[in-house]
C-alpha positions in Angstrom: -3.7 181.0 78.4 -4.3 177.0 79.4 -1.0 174.7 81.2 -1.1 172.9 77.9 -4.2 171.9 74.9 -4.3 168.5 73.7 -5.9 168.4 70.8 -7.7 170.9 70.6 -9.0 170.3 74.1 -7.7 172.2 77.0 -6.5 171.8 80.8 -6.3 173.8 83.3 -4.6 172.9 86.6 -4.8 175.4 90.3 -4.4 174.2 93.3 -8.2 173.3 93.6 -9.6 173.0 90.7 -8.6 171.5 87.0 -10.6 173.8 84.3 -11.3 171.5 81.1 -12.9 173.5 77.9 -12.4 173.2 73.8 -9.3 175.3 72.6 -10.9 175.3 69.5 -14.7 176.6 70.2 -15.4 179.6 72.3 -18.9 179.1 72.3 -19.4 175.3 73.9 -18.7 175.6 78.2 -16.4 174.3 80.4 -15.7 172.0 83.1 -14.5 172.7 85.9 -13.8 169.8 88.5 -13.4 171.3 92.2 -11.8 169.7 95.5 -10.4 170.3 99.2 -14.0 171.5 99.4 -15.3 171.9 102.5 -18.0 169.7 101.2 -15.5 166.9 101.4 -16.4 166.1 98.1 -15.3 166.4 94.4 -18.0 168.5 92.7 -18.1 168.3 88.8 -20.2 170.6 86.7 -20.7 172.5 83.7 -20.1 176.6 82.8 -22.2 178.1 79.1 -19.8 180.6 78.4 -20.5 184.2 79.3 -22.9 182.9 81.8 -23.7 184.5 85.5 -21.6 181.1 87.0 -23.7 181.4 90.0 -27.3 180.3 88.6 -26.4 178.8 85.3 -24.2 175.7 87.0 -25.5 172.7 84.8 -24.2 170.1 87.8 -22.6 167.1 86.0 -21.7 165.1 89.8 -20.5 165.4 93.5 -18.9 162.9 94.5 -16.5 161.4 97.9 -12.9 162.8 97.4 -11.8 159.9 99.7 -13.7 157.2 96.9 -12.3 159.1 94.0 -8.2 159.8 95.4 -8.6 156.0 95.5 -9.8 155.2 91.9 -7.6 157.6 90.6 -4.5 156.2 92.7 -5.6 152.6 90.9 -5.8 153.9 87.4 -2.3 155.7 87.6 -1.1 152.7 89.5 -2.0 150.7 86.7 -1.5 153.3 83.4 2.3 153.1 84.9 2.5 149.9 85.3 1.1 150.0 81.4 3.4 152.2 80.3 6.4 150.1 81.8 5.4 147.2 80.1 4.6 148.7 76.8 6.8 148.9 73.4 4.9 152.3 72.4 7.6 153.8 70.7 7.7 158.1 71.1 9.8 160.4 69.9 9.9 164.0 71.9 10.2 167.2 70.4 9.6 166.3 66.9 10.1 169.0 64.6 10.5 169.4 60.7 14.3 169.0 60.6 13.9 165.1 62.7 11.3 165.1 60.1 12.5 165.6 57.2 15.9 163.5 58.6 14.2 160.5 59.0 12.1 160.4 55.3 8.6 161.8 56.4 6.1 163.7 54.9 3.3 164.7 55.8 -1.2 163.2 55.5 -3.4 165.9 55.3 -7.1 165.0 54.5 -8.1 167.4 51.6 -11.6 168.3 52.5 -12.9 166.3 55.5 -10.6 165.5 57.8 -9.7 161.5 58.6 -11.0 161.4 62.7 -14.4 162.5 61.2 -14.9 160.0 58.4 -13.1 157.2 60.9 -15.7 158.1 62.9 -18.6 158.1 60.5 -17.1 154.8 58.4 -17.5 153.1 62.1 -20.1 155.0 64.3 -21.1 153.9 68.0 -24.8 152.8 68.0 -26.0 151.5 71.8 -22.4 151.2 73.1 -21.3 149.0 70.0 -19.2 150.5 66.6 -21.0 149.5 63.1 -18.5 149.5 60.8 -20.3 151.0 57.6 -18.0 149.4 53.9 -19.4 151.7 52.3 -17.6 154.3 54.0 -14.3 153.3 54.7 -14.5 152.4 50.5 -14.4 156.1 50.1 -11.8 157.8 52.1 -10.9 161.4 52.4 -8.4 161.9 49.0 -4.6 162.4 51.3 -2.2 164.6 49.8 1.7 164.0 50.3 3.6 168.0 52.0 6.8 168.5 53.2 7.1 168.8 56.8 8.5 172.5 57.1 7.8 174.5 59.6 5.4 176.6 58.0 2.9 173.1 57.3 2.9 171.8 61.0 2.4 175.7 62.3 -0.9 174.9 60.0 -1.3 172.3 60.9 -2.1 172.6 64.9 -5.4 173.6 63.4 -5.9 170.2 62.7 -5.1 169.4 66.6 -4.0 166.1 65.0 -1.4 165.3 62.6 0.2 161.6 61.4 3.4 161.7 58.9 4.4 158.4 56.7 8.3 157.5 56.5 8.2 157.9 53.1 12.2 156.1 52.9 15.3 155.1 54.7 14.4 152.0 58.0 11.6 153.9 58.6 9.7 153.5 55.7 6.2 152.9 55.4 5.6 153.4 59.2 2.8 156.5 60.1 3.2 158.5 63.6 1.2 160.1 64.7 1.5 164.0 65.9 0.5 165.9 68.7 0.7 169.2 69.3 1.4 170.2 73.3 1.2 174.1 73.3 2.6 175.7 76.5 1.3 178.3 78.8 4.3 180.5 76.8 2.8 180.0 73.7 5.7 177.8 72.7 5.0 174.4 70.8 6.0 171.0 71.4 5.5 168.2 69.0 5.1 164.6 70.5 5.2 161.3 67.8 3.3 158.5 68.7 4.3 155.1 66.5 0.1 155.0 65.0 0.1 151.1 65.7 1.7 151.4 68.6 -1.0 153.9 69.5 -4.0 152.4 68.9 -2.5 149.8 71.0 -2.1 150.7 74.4 -5.8 153.4 73.7 -7.3 150.0 73.5 -5.9 148.7 76.7 -6.3 151.9 78.3 -9.4 152.1 77.2 -10.9 149.6 78.8 -8.8 150.2 81.9 -10.1 153.6 82.7 -14.0 152.4 81.1 -13.8 149.3 83.6 -12.2 151.5 86.8 -14.9 154.4 86.3 -18.0 152.2 86.1 -20.2 153.0 88.3 -18.1 155.7 90.0 -18.2 158.3 86.8 -19.0 156.2 83.7 -22.5 159.2 83.7 -20.5 162.5 84.2 -17.7 161.4 81.5 -20.8 160.8 79.6 -22.4 164.2 80.0 -18.9 165.8 79.8 -18.2 164.0 75.9 -21.3 165.4 75.2 -20.7 169.3 76.6 -18.1 169.4 74.7 -18.7 167.6 72.0 -15.5 165.4 71.6 -15.9 163.2 69.4 -15.2 165.8 67.0 -11.7 166.1 68.2 -11.9 161.4 68.8 -11.9 161.5 72.3 
């Protein structure tokens, strides 16, 4: 059982390695990032499911551990500084009662998922996002559902959920609901203000792309492709 599942991306961390895989796609390989190796390097490789580990590994990169440690420390300090000064509103352990009490209804696209529609509306080509107005003008049909435990449980399969406040002081506000699945099997929903999240994600993405280039830029793109992370908005 993975330690945590965030938007279908599973992270299982141990004393010397981190496994990254798609919880909803058992057909895809898993990524292994190991450290404290005798070579003094951080090893990154992909292993197809059901394959012989010794022969089927796909190397994605080997990096001096001291360089990676310096990079991680730098990014961590900058992210902490961003969080300290961010105005992002977070709501921990958002549940049916809290949502109902604050006037929220669940938003769910019928047919195509909202993230998939957004990707079609703004595809990335040659490193830049190209806006397709034709697709943008044809959003998927969205239905409102009461924030019951049954609907929340079913929504875990979506990996990401939106809630719209239809009344009260929060009327018009949209929350991103992210399910965190723990090793015990329990699920905690984290509510993030949609507008705040967009601003923070933009700054964090810029920081990450700047800090990792060129050290981890190539393996990160390989990992995105291998795990097909575009499906889940990564």
